[in-house]
C-alpha positions in Angstrom: -71.3 66.4 -46.0 -69.9 65.4 -42.5 -71.0 62.5 -40.5 -72.7 64.6 -37.6 -74.8 66.6 -40.2 -75.5 63.2 -41.9 -76.4 61.7 -38.7 -78.6 65.2 -37.8 -80.1 65.1 -41.0 -80.9 61.8 -40.8 -82.7 62.0 -37.6 -84.8 64.9 -38.3 -85.9 63.7 -41.4 -87.5 60.5 -39.2 -88.6 62.4 -36.3 -90.6 64.9 -38.7 -92.1 62.2 -40.7 -93.3 60.8 -37.3 -94.9 63.6 -35.6 -96.5 65.2 -38.7 -100.4 66.5 -38.3 -102.3 64.0 -36.2 -99.5 62.6 -33.9 -100.5 63.7 -30.3 -98.6 66.8 -29.3 -97.2 65.7 -26.0 -95.9 62.7 -27.6 -94.4 64.4 -30.7 -92.6 66.9 -28.3 -91.4 64.1 -25.8 -89.8 62.3 -29.1 -88.1 65.3 -30.5 -86.5 66.1 -27.0 -85.8 62.4 -26.3 -83.7 63.0 -29.8 -82.5 66.7 -30.0 -80.4 67.8 -28.9 -78.5 64.7 -28.3 -75.2 63.9 -26.8 -71.9 62.5 -28.6 -74.0 60.2 -31.1 -71.1 57.7 -31.2 -72.8 54.7 -32.1 -74.1 56.4 -35.2 -70.7 57.6 -35.8 -69.1 54.2 -35.2 -71.4 53.1 -38.2 -70.8 55.3 -40.6 -66.9 55.2 -39.8 -67.0 51.3 -40.4 -69.3 51.8 -43.7 -67.0 54.4 -45.1 -63.9 51.9 -44.5 -65.9 49.6 -47.0 -66.7 52.0 -49.3 -70.2 53.6 -48.0 -71.4 52.7 -51.2 -75.2 53.3 -50.1 -75.4 56.4 -48.1 -78.8 56.2 -47.6 -78.9 52.5 -45.9 -75.6 53.4 -43.6 -77.5 56.4 -42.7 -80.8 54.9 -42.0 -78.7 52.4 -39.8 -77.1 55.0 -38.1 -80.1 56.8 -37.1 -82.2 53.3 -35.9 -78.8 52.6 -33.5 -79.5 55.9 -32.2 -83.4 56.0 -31.7 -82.7 52.7 -30.0 -79.8 54.0 -27.6 -82.4 57.5 -27.4 -85.0 54.8 -26.5 -83.1 52.8 -24.0 -82.0 56.1 -22.2 -85.7 57.3 -21.8 -86.9 54.0 -20.3 -83.5 53.6 -18.1 -84.7 57.1 -16.3 -88.0 55.9 -15.3 -89.2 55.6 -11.7 -89.6 52.1 -11.9 -85.6 51.8 -12.8 -83.4 54.6 -11.8 -86.2 57.8 -11.4 -83.9 60.4 -12.5 -84.5 63.7 -12.8 -82.5 64.9 -15.3 -80.9 63.7 -18.6 -78.5 65.6 -20.9 -78.9 68.9 -18.6 -82.4 68.6 -19.4 -85.5 67.2 -17.2 -85.9 63.4 -18.0 -89.1 62.8 -20.8 -90.9 61.3 -17.3 -90.4 64.4 -15.7 -91.4 67.1 -18.0 -94.0 65.0 -19.8 -95.4 62.4 -17.6 -94.5 58.7 -16.9 -97.2 57.4 -19.6 -96.1 59.8 -22.0 -92.4 58.5 -21.4 -93.3 54.6 -21.6 -95.2 55.4 -25.1 -91.7 57.7 -25.8 -89.2 55.1 -25.8 -91.9 52.4 -28.1 -92.7 54.4 -30.2 -88.7 55.4 -30.7 -87.9 51.3 -31.1 -90.9 51.2 -33.8 -89.1 54.2 -35.8 -85.7 52.7 -35.4 -87.0 49.9 -37.6 -88.6 51.9 -39.8 -86.4 54.3 -40.8 -84.4 51.2 -41.4 -86.7 49.6 -43.7 -87.3 52.1 -45.9 -84.1 53.2 -46.6 -83.1 49.5 -48.5 -84.5 50.3 -51.8 -81.0 50.2 -53.3 -79.7 47.0 -51.7 -83.0 45.3 -50.3 -81.2 42.0 -49.6 -79.0 43.6 -47.2 -82.1 44.8 -45.3 -82.6 41.0 -43.6 -79.3 40.9 -41.9 -79.1 44.2 -40.7 -82.3 43.6 -38.8 -81.0 40.5 -37.1 -77.8 42.6 -36.4 -79.9 45.4 -34.4 -82.7 43.1 -32.8 -79.8 41.0 -31.3 -78.4 44.5 -30.2 -81.5 45.3 -28.4 -83.5 42.7 -27.4 -82.6 39.2 -25.5 -80.6 37.3 -24.6 -77.5 38.9 -25.5 -79.1 42.6 -26.1 -79.3 45.7 -23.7 -82.9 44.6 -23.1 -81.4 41.6 -21.5 -78.4 43.9 -19.8 -81.1 45.9 -18.0 -82.9 43.1 -16.6 -80.0 41.6 -15.0 -80.8 44.5 -12.2 -83.7 42.7 -11.7 -81.8 39.8 -10.0 -80.0 39.0 -6.9 -77.0 37.7 -8.2 -75.7 40.1 -11.4 -72.4 38.7 -13.0 -70.5 42.0 -13.8 -68.8 41.5 -17.2 -71.9 39.9 -18.7 -74.1 42.8 -17.1 -71.7 45.2 -19.0 -71.2 43.1 -21.8 -74.7 43.2 -22.6 -76.2 46.6 -21.0 -73.9 48.7 -23.3 -71.9 46.6 -25.2 -74.2 45.0 -27.4 -75.2 48.0 -29.0 -71.8 49.0 -30.1 -71.4 45.7 -31.8 -74.3 46.5 -33.6 -73.1 49.6 -34.7 -70.4 48.2 -35.8 -71.3 45.2 -37.5 -74.3 47.5 -39.1 -71.7 49.7 -40.5 -70.2 46.9 -42.4 -73.0 45.6 -43.1 -74.5 48.5 -44.6 -71.7 48.3 -47.3 -72.2 45.3 -47.8 -69.2 43.6 -46.0 -68.7 41.2 -43.6 -69.4 42.4 -40.2 -67.6 39.1 -38.3 -64.3 41.3 -37.9 -65.8 44.1 -36.3 -67.9 42.6 -33.5 -64.8 42.4 -30.8 -64.3 46.4 -31.7 -67.8 47.0 -31.2 -67.7 44.8 -27.5 -64.4 46.3 -26.2 -65.7 49.6 -26.8 -68.8 49.5 -25.7 -67.6 47.8 -22.4 -65.0 50.6 -22.1 -68.1 53.0 -22.0 -69.9 51.4 -19.2 -67.1 51.3 -17.1 -66.5 55.1 -17.9 -69.9 55.3 -16.6 -69.4 53.4 -13.3 -66.4 55.8 -12.9 -68.1 59.1 -13.4 -70.9 58.2 -11.5 -68.4 58.1 -8.4 -66.1 60.8 -9.9 -68.2 63.3 -12.2 -69.9 66.6 -10.7 -73.7 66.2 -12.0 -73.6 69.7 -14.4 -70.5 68.1 -15.9 -72.2 64.8 -16.7 -75.8 66.6 -17.4 -77.3 63.8 -15.2 -77.3 62.8 -11.5 -74.1 60.9 -9.8 -74.2 58.7 -7.2 -76.9 56.8 -8.2 -75.1 53.0 -8.8 -74.5 53.0 -4.6 -77.9 54.9 -4.2 -80.2 52.0 -6.3 -77.2 49.3 -5.4 -76.7 48.7 -8.8 -74.0 46.3 -10.0 -70.5 48.5 -10.6 -66.8 47.6 -11.4 -66.2 50.9 -8.6 -68.1 49.1 -5.7 -66.3 45.7 -6.8 -62.8 47.0 -7.3 -62.3 50.7 -6.5 -61.9 54.0 -8.5 -58.2 53.2 -9.2 -58.9 49.7 -10.1 -62.2 50.6 -12.3 -59.6 53.5 -13.9 -56.7 50.3 -14.8 -59.7 48.2 -16.4 -61.0 51.2 -18.3 -57.6 51.6 -19.8 -56.8 48.3 -20.6 -60.6 47.9 -21.9 -59.9 51.4 -24.4 -56.6 49.6 -25.8 -58.2 46.2 -26.1 -60.7 48.2 -28.6 -57.8 49.8 -30.4 -56.3 46.9 -31.4 -59.3 45.3 -32.1 -59.9 47.7 -35.2 -59.5 45.5 -38.5 -57.1 46.4 -40.7 -58.9 48.5 -43.4 -58.4 52.2 -45.2 -60.0 53.6 -42.2 -58.3 52.0 -39.7 -56.5 55.3 -38.2 -59.5 57.2 -38.1 -61.0 54.6 -36.2 -58.4 54.2 -33.8 -58.3 57.7 -33.1 -62.0 58.0 -32.9 -61.8 55.5 -29.8 -58.6 57.2 -28.3 -60.7 60.4 -28.6 -63.8 59.2 -27.0 -61.9 57.8 -24.1 -60.5 60.7 -23.2 -64.3 62.6 -23.4 -65.3 60.0 -21.7 -62.8 59.9 -18.4 -60.2 62.9 -19.1 -57.0 62.5 -17.8 -57.2 64.6 -14.5 -59.8 62.1 -13.5 -57.8 59.3 -13.9 -54.9 60.9 -12.1 -56.8 62.4 -9.7 -58.3 58.7 -8.8 -55.3 57.2 -8.7 -53.7 59.9 -6.5 -56.8 59.3 -4.1 -56.4 55.6 -4.1 
């Protein structure tokens, strides 16, 4: 079974259990739309790749950790799209949850996905229950405060925003949780994997800033130009498009160099490079450099 199949099946099983008989239909529909068909699923893919690099001796636990990461990420997107934040009309080419189901259901959808993430992880720790406490701490720190994605989002509510810290928390924190959780689900030391997750997460946020000014909405699947419209911190606004591309490329190389020595190192390095090309294609980078 491929990693994509493992992730999809685990997510589907979690949603089917949560949205069973008795669940309010609108909430059930909103939760499923928030998760499926989904995006690139890079966080759960990273989690499984690291677990496989350490033998993946408990696939049920690594699958659950991967699914929990994706559920938390999807919850953050639902909340990020709300009128009080981005007020986005589309996500992944569809109307956002609050546009289709209403703002109240959207808030509850994000809440439900957060709870379901931890429920999914807890139910899978039957074979190695002693691994669960560390996994829970890794995920809670990745999404909470003071150094998780909640804190990263909260920087948008402050008058002064330290750009690097904002990027590190808003996106990098959950990527670091993904690589570390992959190691923990296989009973390995998570510490060597933190840097890879942090660097790749920061590269993702840099790419998000770049694509907000350079990508077409139909290609991106969501509105563009939001950073400028909402006055959000952006590496493009601070350093220009060409400067942002240079920082992105540097962060990708740092992520490649941060892959620890292990059996799966070549696959992980290729995963980082292929993701960087998907995020900001070479043609887009060249166009931005020429425009500068």
